[in-house]
C-alpha positions in Angstrom: 23.9 41.3 43.5 20.4 42.2 45.3 22.1 45.8 45.9 22.4 46.6 42.5 18.7 46.5 42.0 17.3 49.8 43.5 13.7 51.9 42.7 15.6 53.7 40.1 17.2 50.7 38.4 14.2 48.5 38.3 12.0 51.8 37.1 14.5 52.0 34.1 14.4 48.3 33.3 10.5 49.1 33.2 10.5 52.1 31.3 13.0 50.7 28.7 10.9 47.6 28.5 7.5 49.6 28.0 9.2 51.8 25.5 10.2 48.7 23.3 6.9 47.4 23.3 5.2 50.8 22.2 7.5 50.2 19.1 5.3 47.3 18.3 2.2 49.7 18.7 0.9 48.1 21.7 0.1 50.3 24.5 -0.3 48.8 27.8 -2.2 49.3 30.9 -2.4 47.9 34.2 -4.9 46.8 37.0 -5.9 44.7 39.8 -9.9 44.9 39.3 -10.4 41.1 38.7 -13.7 41.4 37.9 -13.2 43.7 35.3 -10.4 41.4 34.0 -12.9 38.5 33.8 -15.5 41.0 31.9 -12.8 41.7 29.4 -11.2 38.1 28.8 -14.3 36.1 28.8 -15.3 38.1 25.9 -11.8 38.0 23.8 -12.4 35.9 20.5 -9.9 32.8 20.3 -8.9 33.0 23.8 -9.2 30.4 26.2 -11.2 30.6 29.5 -9.1 32.2 32.4 -8.2 29.8 34.8 -9.4 29.7 38.5 -5.8 31.4 39.4 -7.5 35.1 37.9 -11.1 34.3 38.9 -12.8 36.2 42.1 -14.9 33.3 42.8 -12.4 31.0 43.0 -9.2 32.8 44.6 -8.6 35.6 47.0 -7.6 38.6 45.0 -6.7 41.9 45.9 -4.3 44.9 44.8 -1.8 43.5 47.1 -1.4 40.0 45.8 -2.4 40.0 42.1 -2.3 42.4 39.2 -3.2 42.0 35.3 -1.7 44.1 32.3 -3.7 44.5 29.0 -2.7 45.6 25.6 -4.3 47.7 23.4 -3.3 48.5 19.6 -3.7 52.0 17.7 -7.2 51.2 17.0 -8.1 50.6 21.0 -8.7 46.9 20.7 -7.8 44.5 22.9 -4.7 42.7 21.5 -2.8 41.2 24.9 -3.7 39.9 28.3 -1.5 38.4 31.1 -1.8 38.1 35.0 0.0 37.4 37.7 -0.3 36.6 41.7 1.6 36.1 44.6 1.5 33.0 46.6 3.0 33.2 50.4 4.8 29.6 50.7 6.7 30.4 53.3 5.2 27.2 55.5 4.8 24.7 52.2 6.5 24.1 48.9 5.1 24.7 45.8 4.9 20.9 45.1 2.5 20.9 47.9 0.5 23.9 46.9 0.0 22.3 43.5 -0.8 19.0 44.7 -3.5 20.2 47.3 -4.9 22.3 44.4 -4.0 25.4 46.3 -2.9 27.0 43.5 -6.3 27.0 41.7 -8.5 27.6 44.5 -8.7 29.6 48.0 -10.8 26.9 49.4 -10.2 23.8 47.1 -12.8 21.6 49.1 -15.3 23.6 48.4 -14.7 25.1 45.3 -12.7 22.5 43.2 -15.1 19.8 42.8 -15.7 16.1 41.9 -12.8 14.5 40.3 -10.4 17.4 40.9 -7.0 16.7 41.2 -3.2 17.6 40.5 0.2 15.4 40.5 3.3 17.6 40.8 6.1 15.6 39.1 8.8 18.2 38.8 11.4 17.5 41.4 12.6 21.3 42.2 9.1 22.2 43.0 9.7 20.9 46.5 12.6 23.5 46.8 10.4 26.7 45.7 8.9 28.3 48.6 8.7 31.8 49.9 7.0 34.6 48.0 6.1 32.8 45.1 4.7 34.5 42.1 2.6 32.8 39.2 2.1 34.2 35.7 -0.4 33.1 33.7 -3.5 33.7 31.3 -0.8 34.9 28.4 -2.8 35.6 25.5 -1.6 37.5 22.2 -4.0 38.5 19.3 -2.9 36.2 16.0 -1.5 39.5 14.5 0.5 40.5 17.0 2.4 36.6 17.2 5.7 36.7 15.5 7.1 39.8 15.5 9.4 39.4 18.7 7.3 40.6 21.5 7.4 38.0 24.3 10.5 38.8 25.6 9.4 42.2 26.3 5.5 41.1 27.4 7.8 38.9 30.0 10.2 41.6 31.0 7.2 44.1 32.0 5.4 41.3 34.0 8.7 40.4 35.9 9.8 44.1 36.9 6.2 44.8 37.9 6.1 41.9 40.1 9.7 42.7 41.2 8.7 46.5 41.9 5.4 45.2 43.7 6.9 41.7 45.7 10.4 41.1 45.4 9.2 37.5 45.3 11.8 34.6 45.8 10.6 32.6 42.8 8.4 33.4 39.6 6.8 30.6 37.8 4.5 29.5 35.1 2.9 26.2 34.1 3.1 25.7 30.2 1.9 23.0 27.7 5.1 20.8 26.3 4.9 22.5 22.8 6.0 26.1 24.7 9.0 23.6 25.8 9.4 22.3 22.3 9.1 25.6 20.2 10.9 27.5 22.5 8.2 29.7 23.5 9.4 29.3 27.3 12.8 30.4 26.7 11.8 33.3 24.7 9.7 34.4 27.5 12.7 34.4 29.6 12.0 31.5 31.8 15.8 29.8 32.7 14.6 26.7 34.6 12.4 23.9 33.2 11.3 20.6 34.4 8.3 18.3 33.5 5.9 19.1 35.2 2.3 18.8 36.6 -0.9 16.9 35.8 -3.9 18.7 36.3 -7.7 17.2 36.0 -10.0 20.2 37.2 -13.7 18.6 35.5 -15.9 21.1 36.5 -13.6 23.9 34.4 -13.1 21.4 31.6 -9.3 21.7 32.5 -7.2 18.7 31.8 -3.4 19.7 31.5 -0.4 18.0 31.0 2.2 20.7 32.4 5.7 21.9 32.3 7.1 23.6 35.1 9.0 26.9 34.2 10.8 29.1 36.8 13.2 31.7 37.6 14.8 32.0 41.0 15.3 35.6 42.8 18.8 35.5 41.7 17.6 35.2 38.0 15.8 38.1 38.4 17.9 40.2 40.0 20.5 39.9 37.0 17.7 40.6 34.4 16.8 43.8 36.1 20.3 44.7 37.1 21.0 46.3 33.7 18.1 48.0 31.9 20.2 47.2 28.3 18.0 43.8 28.9 15.2 45.9 27.6 17.0 46.8 24.4 15.1 48.4 21.7 12.7 46.5 19.7 13.0 46.1 16.4 9.9 44.7 14.4 10.5 41.2 12.4 7.5 40.6 10.1 
């Protein structure tokens, strides 16, 4: 199956997905300057603060291991943001990565602050290793919700992540309502388990999340057919 996914296939997938997103009136840009990203996201009305994963003062972010996607409407106003980063977990599991707060901070002992902790309850997290990509900070302006965008926004992120990193896994940590309302499913995640409980008092983070993820094989199957990025139709 892996042999079916080459540069041309992935390019077709990304282009088809991007064309679908344009039909919603959303125009995407991609970047890797996270100082710029934080300046933008910290000023977005209604968006919760960006987590330490994507803050230069907390994490080691570079063009080699992280990127962001920003969507603007026809009036050039920001309507969407999301970001991805890569962790090298060849010598430890996602379970260990989460519980040592490495998911949040480059140097947890120095940066996490008093009372910080994360407990991982997902059994499968112990088997998630290798090159592991995290997708987060997903936000969509209210007037762009409910019209069918999430699957396409996910596909653009997954396609770009494959092009840059060819990861072994892609994961996210999501609140229970994402599971209950099927949001995680619409975002393309095929596996889910409860989860992880994170307490980061210095950041005001008090999360009780589910772990959702895709395997390398899942990504290959998604990317192997550009028809998975079918033409979008607005459903007002």
